Backbone as ProteinMPNN parsed JSONL, in Angstrom:
{"seq_chain_A": "XXXXXXXXXXXXXXXXXXXXXXXXXXXXXXXXXXXXXXXXXXXXXXXXXXXXXXXXXXXXXXXXXXXXXXXX", "coords_chain_A": {"N_chain_A": [[8.148, -9.034, 4.266], [7.55, -12.049, 2.843], [7.979, -13.569, 0.71], [10.041, -15.235, -1.815], [12.17, -13.168, -3.666], [10.561, -11.002, -3.65], [9.22, -7.627, -4.117], [9.402, -4.2, -3.239], [8.235, -0.751, -3.003], [8.859, 0.792, -0.901], [11.294, 1.924, 1.469], [11.897, 0.565, 4.303], [13.975, 0.138, 6.068], [14.466, -2.336, 6.927], [13.996, -5.81, 6.365], [11.598, -8.522, 6.528], [11.614, -11.997, 7.202], [9.9, -14.976, 6.981], [10.739, -17.896, 8.324], [10.443, -21.349, 7.73], [10.155, -24.818, 8.412], [9.36, -27.87, 7.595], [10.195, -30.252, 8.47], [10.818, -32.726, 11.106], [12.336, -31.581, 13.189], [11.942, -28.867, 13.113], [12.189, -25.186, 13.191], [15.126, -23.644, 14.306], [15.488, -21.158, 16.335], [17.783, -20.25, 17.598], [19.718, -20.426, 15.741], [19.473, -18.311, 14.09], [20.962, -15.47, 12.245], [22.995, -12.511, 11.324], [24.051, -13.143, 8.804], [22.216, -14.73, 7.431], [20.766, -13.614, 5.269], [21.201, -11.799, 2.194], [21.346, -8.543, 1.04], [21.36, -6.546, -1.701], [23.623, -3.917, -1.898], [23.527, -3.079, 0.748], [24.354, -3.668, 4.209], [23.531, -6.103, 6.708], [22.738, -5.127, 9.836], [21.612, -5.871, 12.345], [19.566, -8.316, 13.851], [16.134, -9.095, 14.65], [14.4, -11.393, 16.446], [11.166, -12.251, 16.086], [9.467, -14.308, 16.795], [8.047, -17.562, 16.261], [9.481, -18.145, 13.981], [9.646, -15.928, 12.537], [11.766, -13.308, 11.412], [13.28, -10.145, 11.665], [15.422, -8.285, 9.751], [17.462, -5.82, 10.061], [18.886, -3.088, 8.306], [19.528, -0.462, 8.325], [20.619, 0.802, 10.48], [23.202, 1.871, 10.509], [22.948, 3.84, 8.662], [22.597, 2.786, 5.985], [20.81, 2.67, 2.921], [18.417, 1.464, 0.591], [19.173, 1.157, -2.898], [17.839, 2.572, -5.764], [16.35, 0.506, -8.273], [17.262, 0.53, -11.63], [14.822, 1.655, -14.157], [13.223, -0.508, -16.354]], "CA_chain_A": [[8.128, -9.809, 3.009], [7.922, -13.503, 3.109], [8.057, -14.285, -0.597], [11.337, -15.06, -2.397], [12.289, -12.223, -4.782], [9.399, -9.933, -3.461], [9.642, -6.245, -4.276], [8.555, -3.149, -2.596], [8.589, 0.587, -3.28], [9.212, 1.484, 0.326], [12.512, 1.461, 2.181], [11.637, 0.572, 5.674], [15.172, -0.023, 6.81], [14.547, -3.744, 7.28], [13.146, -6.819, 5.667], [11.165, -9.544, 7.393], [11.583, -13.277, 6.576], [9.326, -16.032, 7.729], [11.376, -19.055, 8.084], [9.727, -22.504, 8.019], [10.787, -26.183, 8.323], [8.347, -28.921, 7.717], [10.747, -31.457, 9.13], [10.461, -32.982, 12.589], [13.109, -30.698, 14.091], [11.368, -27.484, 13.001], [13.186, -24.134, 12.939], [16.005, -23.544, 15.448], [15.598, -19.782, 16.493], [19.134, -19.97, 18.078], [20.609, -20.399, 14.473], [19.359, -17.086, 13.054], [22.072, -14.552, 12.29], [22.942, -11.519, 10.246], [24.541, -13.821, 7.609], [21.164, -15.398, 6.866], [20.258, -13.065, 4.049], [21.97, -10.743, 1.55], [20.584, -7.556, 0.374], [22.342, -5.787, -2.58], [23.938, -2.497, -1.64], [23.488, -2.732, 2.204], [24.8, -4.728, 5.204], [22.598, -6.366, 7.817], [23.295, -4.577, 11.065], [21.021, -6.429, 13.479], [18.34, -9.097, 13.709], [15.211, -9.211, 15.753], [13.55, -12.619, 16.39], [9.943, -11.921, 16.378], [8.8, -15.429, 17.192], [7.324, -18.359, 15.285], [10.303, -18.26, 12.701], [9.712, -14.604, 11.871], [12.935, -12.48, 11.713], [13.431, -8.8, 11.036], [16.765, -8.042, 9.385], [17.732, -4.369, 10.012], [20.126, -2.672, 7.606], [19.575, 1.059, 8.263], [21.144, 1.236, 11.763], [24.358, 2.684, 10.086], [22.532, 4.825, 7.567], [22.36, 2.282, 4.677], [19.507, 2.738, 2.367], [18.392, 0.711, -0.668], [19.405, 1.975, -4.063], [16.728, 2.39, -6.758], [16.757, -0.292, -9.387], [16.966, 1.274, -12.938], [13.688, 1.215, -14.79], [13.417, -1.391, -17.563]], "C_chain_A": [[8.373, -11.279, 3.411], [7.924, -14.243, 1.79], [9.435, -14.11, -1.211], [11.159, -14.02, -3.567], [11.052, -11.164, -4.698], [10.002, -8.597, -3.639], [8.788, -5.313, -3.536], [9.027, -1.808, -3.087], [9.008, 1.439, -2.143], [10.567, 1.024, 0.869], [12.325, 1.623, 3.711], [12.777, 0.466, 6.645], [15.349, -1.376, 7.331], [13.729, -4.546, 6.333], [12.741, -7.905, 6.729], [11.113, -10.906, 6.622], [10.854, -14.237, 7.656], [10.041, -17.306, 7.357], [10.482, -20.204, 8.526], [10.513, -23.757, 7.789], [9.769, -27.132, 8.625], [8.916, -30.236, 8.358], [10.424, -31.674, 10.698], [11.183, -32.032, 13.605], [12.518, -29.297, 14.195], [12.512, -26.466, 12.927], [13.814, -23.792, 14.266], [16.201, -21.994, 15.587], [17.089, -19.416, 16.976], [20.128, -19.815, 16.801], [20.547, -19.1, 13.707], [20.59, -16.115, 13.308], [22.013, -13.597, 11.237], [23.492, -12.021, 8.931], [23.505, -14.56, 6.848], [20.642, -14.939, 5.493], [21.304, -12.003, 3.556], [21.035, -9.849, 0.763], [21.504, -6.622, -0.412], [22.344, -4.36, -2.146], [23.83, -2.09, -0.133], [24.018, -3.899, 2.938], [23.808, -4.796, 6.228], [23.357, -5.942, 9.028], [22.854, -5.372, 12.331], [19.821, -7.259, 13.11], [17.439, -8.969, 14.841], [14.359, -10.512, 15.545], [12.162, -12.251, 16.92], [8.944, -12.974, 16.796], [8.174, -16.207, 16.076], [8.142, -18.383, 13.875], [10.287, -16.926, 12.003], [10.892, -13.821, 12.411], [12.912, -11.275, 11.021], [14.953, -8.581, 10.932], [16.871, -6.479, 9.119], [19.064, -4.05, 9.323], [20.439, -1.209, 7.769], [20.178, 1.659, 9.539], [22.549, 2.13, 11.574], [24.165, 3.607, 8.87], [22.437, 4.217, 6.117], [20.929, 2.507, 4.177], [19.546, 1.953, 1.019], [18.532, 1.69, -1.829], [18.324, 1.485, -5.015], [17.249, 1.51, -7.828], [16.38, 0.499, -10.664], [15.724, 0.73, -13.598], [14.001, 0.401, -16.023], [12.62, -0.999, -18.65]], "O_chain_A": [[9.263, -11.629, 4.186], [7.873, -15.473, 1.787], [9.987, -13.01, -1.171], [10.171, -14.018, -4.302], [10.67, -10.575, -5.709], [11.184, -8.411, -3.35], [7.622, -5.574, -3.239], [10.159, -1.72, -3.564], [9.435, 2.583, -2.293], [10.93, -0.144, 0.732], [12.573, 2.682, 4.286], [12.623, 0.662, 7.85], [16.273, -1.618, 8.107], [12.885, -4.032, 5.598], [13.473, -8.148, 7.689], [10.613, -10.943, 5.498], [11.118, -14.284, 8.858], [9.968, -17.756, 6.214], [9.823, -20.101, 9.56], [11.472, -23.743, 7.017], [9.317, -27.242, 9.765], [8.18, -31.156, 8.713], [9.836, -30.833, 11.377], [10.687, -31.752, 14.696], [12.593, -28.643, 15.235], [13.655, -26.825, 12.641], [13.106, -23.661, 15.265], [17.123, -21.525, 14.919], [17.528, -18.295, 16.719], [21.173, -19.168, 16.864], [21.369, -18.798, 12.843], [21.121, -16.002, 14.412], [21.188, -13.697, 10.329], [23.376, -11.281, 7.954], [23.778, -15.008, 5.735], [20.157, -15.732, 4.685], [22.101, -11.439, 4.306], [20.151, -10.251, 0.007], [22.356, -5.966, 0.187], [21.32, -3.687, -2.031], [24.014, -0.923, 0.213], [24.132, -4.997, 2.394], [23.249, -3.783, 6.647], [24.501, -6.35, 9.23], [23.637, -5.522, 13.269], [19.121, -6.941, 12.148], [17.908, -8.744, 15.957], [13.681, -10.645, 14.526], [12.019, -11.966, 18.109], [7.788, -12.687, 17.106], [7.8, -15.637, 15.051], [7.571, -18.601, 12.806], [10.886, -16.806, 10.934], [11.06, -13.657, 13.62], [12.557, -11.263, 9.842], [15.669, -8.686, 11.927], [16.421, -5.964, 8.096], [20.133, -4.576, 9.633], [21.519, -0.761, 7.385], [20.244, 2.88, 9.674], [22.901, 2.962, 12.41], [25.1, 4.048, 8.201], [22.234, 4.952, 5.151], [19.977, 2.525, 4.957], [20.606, 1.815, 0.408], [18.1, 2.841, -1.777], [17.949, 0.315, -5.098], [18.384, 1.658, -8.283], [15.29, 1.065, -10.743], [15.528, -0.485, -13.633], [15.017, 0.653, -16.671], [12.669, -1.625, -19.709]]}, "name": "protein", "num_of_chains": 1, "seq": "XXXXXXXXXXXXXXXXXXXXXXXXXXXXXXXXXXXXXXXXXXXXXXXXXXXXXXXXXXXXXXXXXXXXXXXX"}
């Protein structure tokens, strides 16, 4: 997922975020960490730097799963 507030009906155990910076410095991959994102109901366990600012945030390594949002 690379869009803010994107939704999915699948629980893959991770989300992916494409970080970009249009400034002269660009994205510093060394600054990525588990505190970069918050997902309601789960804790980020690990990150994977996939290159070019793409980061996979894994939350299922300790058994966490997403909770279903109530229907509206």
